[in-house]
mmCIF file of the N, C-alpha and C atoms, coordinates in Angstrom:
data_MODEL
# 
_entry.id   MODEL 
# 
loop_
_atom_site.group_PDB 
_atom_site.id 
_atom_site.type_symbol 
_atom_site.label_atom_id 
_atom_site.label_alt_id 
_atom_site.label_comp_id 
_atom_site.label_asym_id 
_atom_site.label_entity_id 
_atom_site.label_seq_id 
_atom_site.pdbx_PDB_ins_code 
_atom_site.Cartn_x 
_atom_site.Cartn_y 
_atom_site.Cartn_z 
_atom_site.occupancy 
_atom_site.B_iso_or_equiv 
_atom_site.pdbx_formal_charge 
_atom_site.auth_seq_id 
_atom_site.auth_comp_id 
_atom_site.auth_asym_id 
_atom_site.auth_atom_id 
_atom_site.pdbx_PDB_model_num 
ATOM 1   N N  . MET A 1 1  ? 4.644   106.937 86.151  1.00 0.00 ? 1  MET A N  1 
ATOM 2   C CA . MET A 1 1  ? 4.188   105.713 86.520  1.00 0.00 ? 1  MET A CA 1 
ATOM 3   C C  . MET A 1 1  ? 3.564   104.852 85.309  1.00 0.00 ? 1  MET A C  1 
ATOM 4   N N  . CYS A 1 2  ? 4.003   103.601 85.465  1.00 0.00 ? 2  CYS A N  1 
ATOM 5   C CA . CYS A 1 2  ? 3.559   102.666 84.432  1.00 0.00 ? 2  CYS A CA 1 
ATOM 6   C C  . CYS A 1 2  ? 2.308   101.796 85.100  1.00 0.00 ? 2  CYS A C  1 
ATOM 7   N N  . LEU A 1 3  ? 1.550   101.444 84.332  1.00 0.00 ? 3  LEU A N  1 
ATOM 8   C CA . LEU A 1 3  ? 0.367   100.469 84.905  1.00 0.00 ? 3  LEU A CA 1 
ATOM 9   C C  . LEU A 1 3  ? 0.065   99.396  83.868  1.00 0.00 ? 3  LEU A C  1 
ATOM 10  N N  . ALA A 1 4  ? 0.129   98.235  84.287  1.00 0.00 ? 4  ALA A N  1 
ATOM 11  C CA . ALA A 1 4  ? -0.347  97.124  83.661  1.00 0.00 ? 4  ALA A CA 1 
ATOM 12  C C  . ALA A 1 4  ? -1.777  96.873  84.052  1.00 0.00 ? 4  ALA A C  1 
ATOM 13  N N  . VAL A 1 5  ? -2.593  96.605  82.914  1.00 0.00 ? 5  VAL A N  1 
ATOM 14  C CA . VAL A 1 5  ? -4.029  96.520  83.192  1.00 0.00 ? 5  VAL A CA 1 
ATOM 15  C C  . VAL A 1 5  ? -4.573  95.142  82.715  1.00 0.00 ? 5  VAL A C  1 
ATOM 16  N N  . PRO A 1 6  ? -5.812  94.709  82.993  1.00 0.00 ? 6  PRO A N  1 
ATOM 17  C CA . PRO A 1 6  ? -6.216  93.422  82.775  1.00 0.00 ? 6  PRO A CA 1 
ATOM 18  C C  . PRO A 1 6  ? -7.140  93.674  81.539  1.00 0.00 ? 6  PRO A C  1 
ATOM 19  N N  . GLY A 1 7  ? -7.234  92.748  80.671  1.00 0.00 ? 7  GLY A N  1 
ATOM 20  C CA . GLY A 1 7  ? -8.151  92.713  79.502  1.00 0.00 ? 7  GLY A CA 1 
ATOM 21  C C  . GLY A 1 7  ? -8.523  91.258  79.274  1.00 0.00 ? 7  GLY A C  1 
ATOM 22  N N  . ARG A 1 8  ? -9.625  91.080  78.458  1.00 0.00 ? 8  ARG A N  1 
ATOM 23  C CA . ARG A 1 8  ? -10.134 89.858  78.038  1.00 0.00 ? 8  ARG A CA 1 
ATOM 24  C C  . ARG A 1 8  ? -9.787  89.643  76.671  1.00 0.00 ? 8  ARG A C  1 
ATOM 25  N N  . ILE A 1 9  ? -9.247  88.368  76.382  1.00 0.00 ? 9  ILE A N  1 
ATOM 26  C CA . ILE A 1 9  ? -8.990  88.025  74.876  1.00 0.00 ? 9  ILE A CA 1 
ATOM 27  C C  . ILE A 1 9  ? -10.326 87.678  74.091  1.00 0.00 ? 9  ILE A C  1 
ATOM 28  N N  . THR A 1 10 ? -10.514 88.405  72.944  1.00 0.00 ? 10 THR A N  1 
ATOM 29  C CA . THR A 1 10 ? -11.562 88.140  72.150  1.00 0.00 ? 10 THR A CA 1 
ATOM 30  C C  . THR A 1 10 ? -11.321 87.344  70.934  1.00 0.00 ? 10 THR A C  1 
ATOM 31  N N  . SER A 1 11 ? -10.109 87.452  70.394  1.00 0.00 ? 11 SER A N  1 
ATOM 32  C CA . SER A 1 11 ? -9.662  86.607  69.333  1.00 0.00 ? 11 SER A CA 1 
ATOM 33  C C  . SER A 1 11 ? -8.169  86.536  69.371  1.00 0.00 ? 11 SER A C  1 
ATOM 34  N N  . ILE A 1 12 ? -7.654  85.352  68.610  1.00 0.00 ? 12 ILE A N  1 
ATOM 35  C CA . ILE A 1 12 ? -6.218  84.997  68.600  1.00 0.00 ? 12 ILE A CA 1 
ATOM 36  C C  . ILE A 1 12 ? -5.857  84.692  67.080  1.00 0.00 ? 12 ILE A C  1 
ATOM 37  N N  . SER A 1 13 ? -4.758  85.212  66.641  1.00 0.00 ? 13 SER A N  1 
ATOM 38  C CA . SER A 1 13 ? -4.274  85.066  65.343  1.00 0.00 ? 13 SER A CA 1 
ATOM 39  C C  . SER A 1 13 ? -2.699  84.746  65.246  1.00 0.00 ? 13 SER A C  1 
ATOM 40  N N  . GLY A 1 14 ? -2.299  83.846  64.303  1.00 0.00 ? 14 GLY A N  1 
ATOM 41  C CA . GLY A 1 14 ? -1.007  83.503  64.134  1.00 0.00 ? 14 GLY A CA 1 
ATOM 42  C C  . GLY A 1 14 ? -0.582  82.239  64.925  1.00 0.00 ? 14 GLY A C  1 
ATOM 43  N N  . ASP A 1 15 ? 0.422   81.610  64.291  1.00 0.00 ? 15 ASP A N  1 
ATOM 44  C CA . ASP A 1 15 ? 0.800   80.303  64.911  1.00 0.00 ? 15 ASP A CA 1 
ATOM 45  C C  . ASP A 1 15 ? 2.279   80.402  65.532  1.00 0.00 ? 15 ASP A C  1 
ATOM 46  N N  . ASP A 1 16 ? 2.958   81.345  65.152  1.00 0.00 ? 16 ASP A N  1 
ATOM 47  C CA . ASP A 1 16 ? 4.521   81.492  65.563  1.00 0.00 ? 16 ASP A CA 1 
ATOM 48  C C  . ASP A 1 16 ? 4.396   82.105  66.936  1.00 0.00 ? 16 ASP A C  1 
ATOM 49  N N  . PRO A 1 17 ? 4.988   81.298  67.847  1.00 0.00 ? 17 PRO A N  1 
ATOM 50  C CA . PRO A 1 17 ? 4.949   81.752  69.313  1.00 0.00 ? 17 PRO A CA 1 
ATOM 51  C C  . PRO A 1 17 ? 5.494   83.112  69.661  1.00 0.00 ? 17 PRO A C  1 
ATOM 52  N N  . LEU A 1 18 ? 6.357   83.665  68.724  1.00 0.00 ? 18 LEU A N  1 
ATOM 53  C CA . LEU A 1 18 ? 6.855   85.002  69.054  1.00 0.00 ? 18 LEU A CA 1 
ATOM 54  C C  . LEU A 1 18 ? 6.103   86.259  68.473  1.00 0.00 ? 18 LEU A C  1 
ATOM 55  N N  . THR A 1 19 ? 5.311   85.959  67.353  1.00 0.00 ? 19 THR A N  1 
ATOM 56  C CA . THR A 1 19 ? 4.423   86.965  66.815  1.00 0.00 ? 19 THR A CA 1 
ATOM 57  C C  . THR A 1 19 ? 2.951   86.673  66.989  1.00 0.00 ? 19 THR A C  1 
ATOM 58  N N  . ARG A 1 20 ? 2.507   85.591  67.632  1.00 0.00 ? 20 ARG A N  1 
ATOM 59  C CA . ARG A 1 20 ? 1.153   85.368  67.871  1.00 0.00 ? 20 ARG A CA 1 
ATOM 60  C C  . ARG A 1 20 ? 0.549   86.519  68.652  1.00 0.00 ? 20 ARG A C  1 
ATOM 61  N N  . THR A 1 21 ? -0.666  86.981  68.090  1.00 0.00 ? 21 THR A N  1 
ATOM 62  C CA . THR A 1 21 ? -1.331  88.128  68.911  1.00 0.00 ? 21 THR A CA 1 
ATOM 63  C C  . THR A 1 21 ? -2.770  87.816  69.042  1.00 0.00 ? 21 THR A C  1 
ATOM 64  N N  . ALA A 1 22 ? -3.229  88.660  69.795  1.00 0.00 ? 22 ALA A N  1 
ATOM 65  C CA . ALA A 1 22 ? -4.724  88.630  70.159  1.00 0.00 ? 22 ALA A CA 1 
ATOM 66  C C  . ALA A 1 22 ? -5.484  90.110  70.196  1.00 0.00 ? 22 ALA A C  1 
ATOM 67  N N  . LYS A 1 23 ? -6.674  90.029  70.011  1.00 0.00 ? 23 LYS A N  1 
ATOM 68  C CA . LYS A 1 23 ? -7.473  91.290  70.167  1.00 0.00 ? 23 LYS A CA 1 
ATOM 69  C C  . LYS A 1 23 ? -7.751  91.098  71.689  1.00 0.00 ? 23 LYS A C  1 
ATOM 70  N N  . VAL A 1 24 ? -7.538  91.996  72.441  1.00 0.00 ? 24 VAL A N  1 
ATOM 71  C CA . VAL A 1 24 ? -7.837  92.168  73.846  1.00 0.00 ? 24 VAL A CA 1 
ATOM 72  C C  . VAL A 1 24 ? -8.784  93.304  74.052  1.00 0.00 ? 24 VAL A C  1 
ATOM 73  N N  . SER A 1 25 ? -9.888  93.013  74.711  1.00 0.00 ? 25 SER A N  1 
ATOM 74  C CA . SER A 1 25 ? -10.876 94.083  75.150  1.00 0.00 ? 25 SER A CA 1 
ATOM 75  C C  . SER A 1 25 ? -10.654 94.588  76.623  1.00 0.00 ? 25 SER A C  1 
ATOM 76  N N  . PHE A 1 26 ? -10.522 95.946  76.555  1.00 0.00 ? 26 PHE A N  1 
ATOM 77  C CA . PHE A 1 26 ? -10.491 96.802  77.759  1.00 0.00 ? 26 PHE A CA 1 
ATOM 78  C C  . PHE A 1 26 ? -11.658 97.526  77.857  1.00 0.00 ? 26 PHE A C  1 
ATOM 79  N N  . GLY A 1 27 ? -12.749 97.085  78.437  1.00 0.00 ? 27 GLY A N  1 
ATOM 80  C CA . GLY A 1 27 ? -14.022 97.753  78.466  1.00 0.00 ? 27 GLY A CA 1 
ATOM 81  C C  . GLY A 1 27 ? -14.625 97.989  77.325  1.00 0.00 ? 27 GLY A C  1 
ATOM 82  N N  . GLY A 1 28 ? -14.353 97.127  76.305  1.00 0.00 ? 28 GLY A N  1 
ATOM 83  C CA . GLY A 1 28 ? -15.112 97.275  74.997  1.00 0.00 ? 28 GLY A CA 1 
ATOM 84  C C  . GLY A 1 28 ? -14.010 98.088  73.934  1.00 0.00 ? 28 GLY A C  1 
ATOM 85  N N  . VAL A 1 29 ? -12.848 98.478  74.271  1.00 0.00 ? 29 VAL A N  1 
ATOM 86  C CA . VAL A 1 29 ? -11.961 99.027  73.543  1.00 0.00 ? 29 VAL A CA 1 
ATOM 87  C C  . VAL A 1 29 ? -10.975 97.871  73.006  1.00 0.00 ? 29 VAL A C  1 
ATOM 88  N N  . LEU A 1 30 ? -10.887 97.551  71.792  1.00 0.00 ? 30 LEU A N  1 
ATOM 89  C CA . LEU A 1 30 ? -10.079 96.406  71.357  1.00 0.00 ? 30 LEU A CA 1 
ATOM 90  C C  . LEU A 1 30 ? -8.655  96.877  70.965  1.00 0.00 ? 30 LEU A C  1 
ATOM 91  N N  . VAL A 1 31 ? -7.649  96.194  71.463  1.00 0.00 ? 31 VAL A N  1 
ATOM 92  C CA . VAL A 1 31 ? -6.331  96.462  71.301  1.00 0.00 ? 31 VAL A CA 1 
ATOM 93  C C  . VAL A 1 31 ? -5.565  95.144  70.867  1.00 0.00 ? 31 VAL A C  1 
ATOM 94  N N  . ASP A 1 32 ? -4.512  95.241  69.912  1.00 0.00 ? 32 ASP A N  1 
ATOM 95  C CA . ASP A 1 32 ? -3.724  94.323  69.511  1.00 0.00 ? 32 ASP A CA 1 
ATOM 96  C C  . ASP A 1 32 ? -2.691  94.037  70.417  1.00 0.00 ? 32 ASP A C  1 
ATOM 97  N N  . VAL A 1 33 ? -2.481  92.774  70.881  1.00 0.00 ? 33 VAL A N  1 
ATOM 98  C CA . VAL A 1 33 ? -1.434  92.458  72.007  1.00 0.00 ? 33 VAL A CA 1 
ATOM 99  C C  . VAL A 1 33 ? -0.712  91.211  71.721  1.00 0.00 ? 33 VAL A C  1 
ATOM 100 N N  . ASN A 1 34 ? 0.738   91.425  71.801  1.00 0.00 ? 34 ASN A N  1 
ATOM 101 C CA . ASN A 1 34 ? 1.367   90.088  71.496  1.00 0.00 ? 34 ASN A CA 1 
ATOM 102 C C  . ASN A 1 34 ? 1.407   89.047  72.629  1.00 0.00 ? 34 ASN A C  1 
ATOM 103 N N  . LEU A 1 35 ? 1.404   87.948  72.384  1.00 0.00 ? 35 LEU A N  1 
ATOM 104 C CA . LEU A 1 35 ? 1.077   86.794  73.323  1.00 0.00 ? 35 LEU A CA 1 
ATOM 105 C C  . LEU A 1 35 ? 2.382   85.934  73.595  1.00 0.00 ? 35 LEU A C  1 
ATOM 106 N N  . ALA A 1 36 ? 3.531   86.428  73.257  1.00 0.00 ? 36 ALA A N  1 
ATOM 107 C CA . ALA A 1 36 ? 4.973   85.646  73.176  1.00 0.00 ? 36 ALA A CA 1 
ATOM 108 C C  . ALA A 1 36 ? 5.089   85.216  74.624  1.00 0.00 ? 36 ALA A C  1 
ATOM 109 N N  . TYR A 1 37 ? 4.720   86.134  75.685  1.00 0.00 ? 37 TYR A N  1 
ATOM 110 C CA . TYR A 1 37 ? 4.995   85.664  77.238  1.00 0.00 ? 37 TYR A CA 1 
ATOM 111 C C  . TYR A 1 37 ? 4.043   84.772  77.717  1.00 0.00 ? 37 TYR A C  1 
ATOM 112 N N  . VAL A 1 38 ? 2.815   84.488  77.034  1.00 0.00 ? 38 VAL A N  1 
ATOM 113 C CA . VAL A 1 38 ? 1.761   83.801  77.600  1.00 0.00 ? 38 VAL A CA 1 
ATOM 114 C C  . VAL A 1 38 ? 1.117   82.832  76.516  1.00 0.00 ? 38 VAL A C  1 
ATOM 115 N N  . PRO A 1 39 ? 2.088   81.909  76.013  1.00 0.00 ? 39 PRO A N  1 
ATOM 116 C CA . PRO A 1 39 ? 1.566   80.953  74.901  1.00 0.00 ? 39 PRO A CA 1 
ATOM 117 C C  . PRO A 1 39 ? 0.379   79.940  75.240  1.00 0.00 ? 39 PRO A C  1 
ATOM 118 N N  . GLU A 1 40 ? 0.165   79.893  76.428  1.00 0.00 ? 40 GLU A N  1 
ATOM 119 C CA . GLU A 1 40 ? -1.007  78.954  76.792  1.00 0.00 ? 40 GLU A CA 1 
ATOM 120 C C  . GLU A 1 40 ? -2.399  79.599  76.737  1.00 0.00 ? 40 GLU A C  1 
ATOM 121 N N  . VAL A 1 41 ? -2.487  80.896  76.564  1.00 0.00 ? 41 VAL A N  1 
ATOM 122 C CA . VAL A 1 41 ? -3.809  81.516  76.736  1.00 0.00 ? 41 VAL A CA 1 
ATOM 123 C C  . VAL A 1 41 ? -4.606  81.197  75.577  1.00 0.00 ? 41 VAL A C  1 
ATOM 124 N N  . LYS A 1 42 ? -5.903  81.285  75.811  1.00 0.00 ? 42 LYS A N  1 
ATOM 125 C CA . LYS A 1 42 ? -6.929  81.139  74.794  1.00 0.00 ? 42 LYS A CA 1 
ATOM 126 C C  . LYS A 1 42 ? -8.080  82.280  74.795  1.00 0.00 ? 42 LYS A C  1 
ATOM 127 N N  . VAL A 1 43 ? -8.922  82.192  73.868  1.00 0.00 ? 43 VAL A N  1 
ATOM 128 C CA . VAL A 1 43 ? -9.962  83.202  73.740  1.00 0.00 ? 43 VAL A CA 1 
ATOM 129 C C  . VAL A 1 43 ? -10.854 83.091  74.997  1.00 0.00 ? 43 VAL A C  1 
ATOM 130 N N  . ASP A 1 44 ? -11.240 84.315  75.553  1.00 0.00 ? 44 ASP A N  1 
ATOM 131 C CA . ASP A 1 44 ? -11.978 84.546  76.905  1.00 0.00 ? 44 ASP A CA 1 
ATOM 132 C C  . ASP A 1 44 ? -11.222 84.471  78.209  1.00 0.00 ? 44 ASP A C  1 
ATOM 133 N N  . ASP A 1 45 ? -9.854  84.213  77.891  1.00 0.00 ? 45 ASP A N  1 
ATOM 134 C CA . ASP A 1 45 ? -9.051  84.343  79.156  1.00 0.00 ? 45 ASP A CA 1 
ATOM 135 C C  . ASP A 1 45 ? -8.696  85.766  79.367  1.00 0.00 ? 45 ASP A C  1 
ATOM 136 N N  . TYR A 1 46 ? -8.369  86.031  80.648  1.00 0.00 ? 46 TYR A N  1 
ATOM 137 C CA . TYR A 1 46 ? -7.905  87.436  81.011  1.00 0.00 ? 46 TYR A CA 1 
ATOM 138 C C  . TYR A 1 46 ? -6.421  87.463  81.150  1.00 0.00 ? 46 TYR A C  1 
ATOM 139 N N  . VAL A 1 47 ? -5.839  88.562  80.683  1.00 0.00 ? 47 VAL A N  1 
ATOM 140 C CA . VAL A 1 47 ? -4.451  88.828  80.615  1.00 0.00 ? 47 VAL A CA 1 
ATOM 141 C C  . VAL A 1 47 ? -4.060  90.207  81.266  1.00 0.00 ? 47 VAL A C  1 
ATOM 142 N N  . ILE A 1 48 ? -2.875  90.199  81.969  1.00 0.00 ? 48 ILE A N  1 
ATOM 143 C CA . ILE A 1 48 ? -2.417  91.442  82.321  1.00 0.00 ? 48 ILE A CA 1 
ATOM 144 C C  . ILE A 1 48 ? -1.529  91.957  81.080  1.00 0.00 ? 48 ILE A C  1 
ATOM 145 N N  . VAL A 1 49 ? -1.746  93.271  80.739  1.00 0.00 ? 49 VAL A N  1 
ATOM 146 C CA . VAL A 1 49 ? -1.151  93.814  79.564  1.00 0.00 ? 49 VAL A CA 1 
ATOM 147 C C  . VAL A 1 49 ? -0.345  95.204  79.843  1.00 0.00 ? 49 VAL A C  1 
ATOM 148 N N  . HIS A 1 50 ? 0.965   95.321  79.343  1.00 0.00 ? 50 HIS A N  1 
ATOM 149 C CA . HIS A 1 50 ? 1.728   96.499  79.339  1.00 0.00 ? 50 HIS A CA 1 
ATOM 150 C C  . HIS A 1 50 ? 2.439   96.629  78.252  1.00 0.00 ? 50 HIS A C  1 
ATOM 151 N N  . ALA A 1 51 ? 2.373   97.759  77.605  1.00 0.00 ? 51 ALA A N  1 
ATOM 152 C CA . ALA A 1 51 ? 3.272   98.189  76.368  1.00 0.00 ? 51 ALA A CA 1 
ATOM 153 C C  . ALA A 1 51 ? 3.020   97.136  75.233  1.00 0.00 ? 51 ALA A C  1 
ATOM 154 N N  . GLY A 1 52 ? 1.775   96.721  75.075  1.00 0.00 ? 52 GLY A N  1 
ATOM 155 C CA . GLY A 1 52 ? 1.461   96.004  73.981  1.00 0.00 ? 52 GLY A CA 1 
ATOM 156 C C  . GLY A 1 52 ? 1.688   94.403  74.163  1.00 0.00 ? 52 GLY A C  1 
ATOM 157 N N  . PHE A 1 53 ? 2.158   94.150  75.223  1.00 0.00 ? 53 PHE A N  1 
ATOM 158 C CA . PHE A 1 53 ? 2.453   92.575  75.550  1.00 0.00 ? 53 PHE A CA 1 
ATOM 159 C C  . PHE A 1 53 ? 1.677   92.090  76.810  1.00 0.00 ? 53 PHE A C  1 
ATOM 160 N N  . ALA A 1 54 ? 1.014   90.992  76.482  1.00 0.00 ? 54 ALA A N  1 
ATOM 161 C CA . ALA A 1 54 ? 0.336   90.288  77.730  1.00 0.00 ? 54 ALA A CA 1 
ATOM 162 C C  . ALA A 1 54 ? 1.493   89.690  78.446  1.00 0.00 ? 54 ALA A C  1 
ATOM 163 N N  . LEU A 1 55 ? 1.561   89.992  79.762  1.00 0.00 ? 55 LEU A N  1 
ATOM 164 C CA . LEU A 1 55 ? 2.560   89.479  80.585  1.00 0.00 ? 55 LEU A CA 1 
ATOM 165 C C  . LEU A 1 55 ? 2.296   88.347  81.499  1.00 0.00 ? 55 LEU A C  1 
ATOM 166 N N  . SER A 1 56 ? 1.063   88.102  81.808  1.00 0.00 ? 56 SER A N  1 
ATOM 167 C CA . SER A 1 56 ? 0.676   86.989  82.695  1.00 0.00 ? 56 SER A CA 1 
ATOM 168 C C  . SER A 1 56 ? -0.865  86.918  82.497  1.00 0.00 ? 56 SER A C  1 
ATOM 169 N N  . GLN A 1 57 ? -1.317  85.670  82.750  1.00 0.00 ? 57 GLN A N  1 
ATOM 170 C CA . GLN A 1 57 ? -2.723  85.306  82.689  1.00 0.00 ? 57 GLN A CA 1 
ATOM 171 C C  . GLN A 1 57 ? -3.409  85.434  84.119  1.00 0.00 ? 57 GLN A C  1 
ATOM 172 N N  . ILE A 1 58 ? -4.536  85.931  84.239  1.00 0.00 ? 58 ILE A N  1 
ATOM 173 C CA . ILE A 1 58 ? -5.271  85.889  85.577  1.00 0.00 ? 58 ILE A CA 1 
ATOM 174 C C  . ILE A 1 58 ? -6.636  85.350  85.437  1.00 0.00 ? 58 ILE A C  1 
ATOM 175 N N  . ASP A 1 59 ? -7.170  84.976  86.418  1.00 0.00 ? 59 ASP A N  1 
ATOM 176 C CA . ASP A 1 59 ? -8.559  84.474  86.416  1.00 0.00 ? 59 ASP A CA 1 
ATOM 177 C C  . ASP A 1 59 ? -9.466  85.524  86.476  1.00 0.00 ? 59 ASP A C  1 
ATOM 178 N N  . GLU A 1 60 ? -10.751 85.091  86.101  1.00 0.00 ? 60 GLU A N  1 
ATOM 179 C CA . GLU A 1 60 ? -11.760 86.221  86.060  1.00 0.00 ? 60 GLU A CA 1 
ATOM 180 C C  . GLU A 1 60 ? -11.971 86.834  87.274  1.00 0.00 ? 60 GLU A C  1 
ATOM 181 N N  . ALA A 1 61 ? -11.983 86.254  88.420  1.00 0.00 ? 61 ALA A N  1 
ATOM 182 C CA . ALA A 1 61 ? -12.264 86.831  89.813  1.00 0.00 ? 61 ALA A CA 1 
ATOM 183 C C  . ALA A 1 61 ? -11.124 87.932  90.059  1.00 0.00 ? 61 ALA A C  1 
ATOM 184 N N  . GLU A 1 62 ? -9.994  87.619  89.702  1.00 0.00 ? 62 GLU A N  1 
ATOM 185 C CA . GLU A 1 62 ? -8.999  88.653  89.986  1.00 0.00 ? 62 GLU A CA 1 
ATOM 186 C C  . GLU A 1 62 ? -9.044  89.726  89.018  1.00 0.00 ? 62 GLU A C  1 
ATOM 187 N N  . ALA A 1 63 ? -9.285  89.617  87.775  1.00 0.00 ? 63 ALA A N  1 
ATOM 188 C CA . ALA A 1 63 ? -9.697  90.631  86.881  1.00 0.00 ? 63 ALA A CA 1 
ATOM 189 C C  . ALA A 1 63 ? -10.728 91.575  87.348  1.00 0.00 ? 63 ALA A C  1 
ATOM 190 N N  . VAL A 1 64 ? -11.903 91.010  87.908  1.00 0.00 ? 64 VAL A N  1 
ATOM 191 C CA . VAL A 1 64 ? -12.891 91.935  88.378  1.00 0.00 ? 64 VAL A CA 1 
ATOM 192 C C  . VAL A 1 64 ? -12.510 92.635  89.637  1.00 0.00 ? 64 VAL A C  1 
ATOM 193 N N  . ARG A 1 65 ? -11.721 92.065  90.496  1.00 0.00 ? 65 ARG A N  1 
ATOM 194 C CA . ARG A 1 65 ? -11.253 92.878  91.554  1.00 0.00 ? 65 ARG A CA 1 
ATOM 195 C C  . ARG A 1 65 ? -10.391 93.929  91.149  1.00 0.00 ? 65 ARG A C  1 
ATOM 196 N N  . ILE A 1 66 ? -9.480  93.691  90.067  1.00 0.00 ? 66 ILE A N  1 
ATOM 197 C CA . ILE A 1 66 ? -8.729  94.853  89.758  1.00 0.00 ? 66 ILE A CA 1 
ATOM 198 C C  . ILE A 1 66 ? -9.573  95.900  89.084  1.00 0.00 ? 66 ILE A C  1 
ATOM 199 N N  . PHE A 1 67 ? -10.600 95.571  88.246  1.00 0.00 ? 67 PHE A N  1 
ATOM 200 C CA . PHE A 1 67 ? -11.449 96.537  87.732  1.00 0.00 ? 67 PHE A CA 1 
ATOM 201 C C  . PHE A 1 67 ? -12.211 97.507  88.739  1.00 0.00 ? 67 PHE A C  1 
ATOM 202 N N  . ASP A 1 68 ? -12.499 96.756  89.771  1.00 0.00 ? 68 ASP A N  1 
ATOM 203 C CA . ASP A 1 68 ? -13.274 97.399  90.879  1.00 0.00 ? 68 ASP A CA 1 
ATOM 204 C C  . ASP A 1 68 ? -12.230 98.456  91.526  1.00 0.00 ? 68 ASP A C  1 
ATOM 205 N N  . GLU A 1 69 ? -11.177 98.051  91.761  1.00 0.00 ? 69 GLU A N  1 
ATOM 206 C CA . GLU A 1 69 ? -10.091 98.959  92.447  1.00 0.00 ? 69 GLU A CA 1 
ATOM 207 C C  . GLU A 1 69 ? -9.755  100.076 91.499  1.00 0.00 ? 69 GLU A C  1 
ATOM 208 N N  . LEU A 1 70 ? -9.580  99.877  90.178  1.00 0.00 ? 70 LEU A N  1 
ATOM 209 C CA . LEU A 1 70 ? -9.349  101.036 89.333  1.00 0.00 ? 70 LEU A CA 1 
ATOM 210 C C  . LEU A 1 70 ? -10.490 101.899 89.210  1.00 0.00 ? 70 LEU A C  1 
ATOM 211 N N  . SER A 1 71 ? -11.790 101.432 89.098  1.00 0.00 ? 71 SER A N  1 
ATOM 212 C CA . SER A 1 71 ? -12.876 102.403 89.150  1.00 0.00 ? 71 SER A CA 1 
ATOM 213 C C  . SER A 1 71 ? -13.156 103.158 90.454  1.00 0.00 ? 71 SER A C  1 
ATOM 214 N N  . ARG A 1 72 ? -12.668 102.589 91.562  1.00 0.00 ? 72 ARG A N  1 
ATOM 215 C CA . ARG A 1 72 ? -12.655 103.196 92.831  1.00 0.00 ? 72 ARG A CA 1 
ATOM 216 C C  . ARG A 1 72 ? -11.547 104.290 92.890  1.00 0.00 ? 72 ARG A C  1 
ATOM 217 N N  . LEU A 1 73 ? -10.453 104.153 92.071  1.00 0.00 ? 73 LEU A N  1 
ATOM 218 C CA . LEU A 1 73 ? -9.324  105.167 92.174  1.00 0.00 ? 73 LEU A CA 1 
ATOM 219 C C  . LEU A 1 73 ? -9.642  106.333 91.101  1.00 0.00 ? 73 LEU A C  1 
ATOM 220 N N  . ALA A 1 74 ? -10.441 105.861 90.041  1.00 0.00 ? 74 ALA A N  1 
ATOM 221 C CA . ALA A 1 74 ? -10.607 106.659 88.902  1.00 0.00 ? 74 ALA A CA 1 
ATOM 222 C C  . ALA A 1 74 ? -10.904 108.067 89.204  1.00 0.00 ? 74 ALA A C  1 
ATOM 223 N N  . PRO A 1 75 ? -11.898 108.506 90.060  1.00 0.00 ? 75 PRO A N  1 
ATOM 224 C CA . PRO A 1 75 ? -12.268 110.002 90.426  1.00 0.00 ? 75 PRO A CA 1 
ATOM 225 C C  . PRO A 1 75 ? -11.108 110.806 90.901  1.00 0.00 ? 75 PRO A C  1 
ATOM 226 N N  . ASP A 1 76 ? -10.342 110.089 91.739  1.00 0.00 ? 76 ASP A N  1 
ATOM 227 C CA . ASP A 1 76 ? -9.220  110.882 92.210  1.00 0.00 ? 76 ASP A CA 1 
ATOM 228 C C  . ASP A 1 76 ? -8.119  111.077 91.097  1.00 0.00 ? 76 ASP A C  1 
ATOM 229 N N  . LEU A 1 77 ? -7.829  110.119 90.276  1.00 0.00 ? 77 LEU A N  1 
ATOM 230 C CA . LEU A 1 77 ? -6.891  110.337 89.187  1.00 0.00 ? 77 LEU A CA 1 
ATOM 231 C C  . LEU A 1 77 ? -7.337  111.210 88.103  1.00 0.00 ? 77 LEU A C  1 
ATOM 232 N N  . GLU A 1 78 ? -8.623  111.390 87.805  1.00 0.00 ? 78 GLU A N  1 
ATOM 233 C CA . GLU A 1 78 ? -9.233  112.279 86.921  1.00 0.00 ? 78 GLU A CA 1 
ATOM 234 C C  . GLU A 1 78 ? -9.050  113.730 87.350  1.00 0.00 ? 78 GLU A C  1 
ATOM 235 N N  . GLU A 1 79 ? -9.011  113.962 88.503  1.00 0.00 ? 79 GLU A N  1 
ATOM 236 C CA . GLU A 1 79 ? -8.893  115.217 89.122  1.00 0.00 ? 79 GLU A CA 1 
ATOM 237 C C  . GLU A 1 79 ? -7.334  115.610 89.145  1.00 0.00 ? 79 GLU A C  1 
ATOM 238 N N  . GLY A 1 80 ? -6.393  114.655 89.003  1.00 0.00 ? 80 GLY A N  1 
ATOM 239 C CA . GLY A 1 80 ? -5.047  115.029 88.993  1.00 0.00 ? 80 GLY A CA 1 
ATOM 240 C C  . GLY A 1 80 ? -4.447  115.065 90.355  1.00 0.00 ? 80 GLY A C  1 
ATOM 241 N N  . GLY A 1 81 ? -5.374  114.433 91.254  1.00 0.00 ? 81 GLY A N  1 
ATOM 242 C CA . GLY A 1 81 ? -4.821  114.202 92.764  1.00 0.00 ? 81 GLY A CA 1 
ATOM 243 C C  . GLY A 1 81 ? -4.197  112.725 92.782  1.00 0.00 ? 81 GLY A C  1 
ATOM 244 N N  . GLU A 1 82 ? -3.725  112.600 93.874  1.00 0.00 ? 82 GLU A N  1 
ATOM 245 C CA . GLU A 1 82 ? -3.136  111.210 94.369  1.00 0.00 ? 82 GLU A CA 1 
ATOM 246 C C  . GLU A 1 82 ? -4.335  110.339 94.892  1.00 0.00 ? 82 GLU A C  1 
ATOM 247 N N  . PRO A 1 83 ? -4.289  109.064 94.540  1.00 0.00 ? 83 PRO A N  1 
ATOM 248 C CA . PRO A 1 83 ? -5.307  108.156 95.124  1.00 0.00 ? 83 PRO A CA 1 
ATOM 249 C C  . PRO A 1 83 ? -5.440  108.162 96.597  1.00 0.00 ? 83 PRO A C  1 
ATOM 250 N N  . ALA A 1 84 ? -6.449  107.994 97.233  1.00 0.00 ? 84 ALA A N  1 
ATOM 251 C CA . ALA A 1 84 ? -6.482  107.779 98.729  1.00 0.00 ? 84 ALA A CA 1 
ATOM 252 C C  . ALA A 1 84 ? -5.828  106.513 99.069  1.00 0.00 ? 84 ALA A C  1 
ATOM 253 N N  . ALA A 1 85 ? -5.260  106.686 100.135 1.00 0.00 ? 85 ALA A N  1 
ATOM 254 C CA . ALA A 1 85 ? -4.409  105.422 100.733 1.00 0.00 ? 85 ALA A CA 1 
ATOM 255 C C  . ALA A 1 85 ? -5.587  104.440 101.263 1.00 0.00 ? 85 ALA A C  1 
# 
């Protein structure tokens, strides 16, 4: 199963639309992410990231909702079980 997760952009570097990157925070863990698919984003925006690429921009309320759902599912997933329906 693949999972795209939200993160907050903390910095952006580069001018080329295809190689522009950002440091994205996932709960304090910073990851370099390519911004080719979301050229309009800026620092402090939230993006959905999969395989090193930001795929779409989301608002903060949606990011918080996703974080809440993931934290609710975490205990089941850590035990190797399936999440409750």
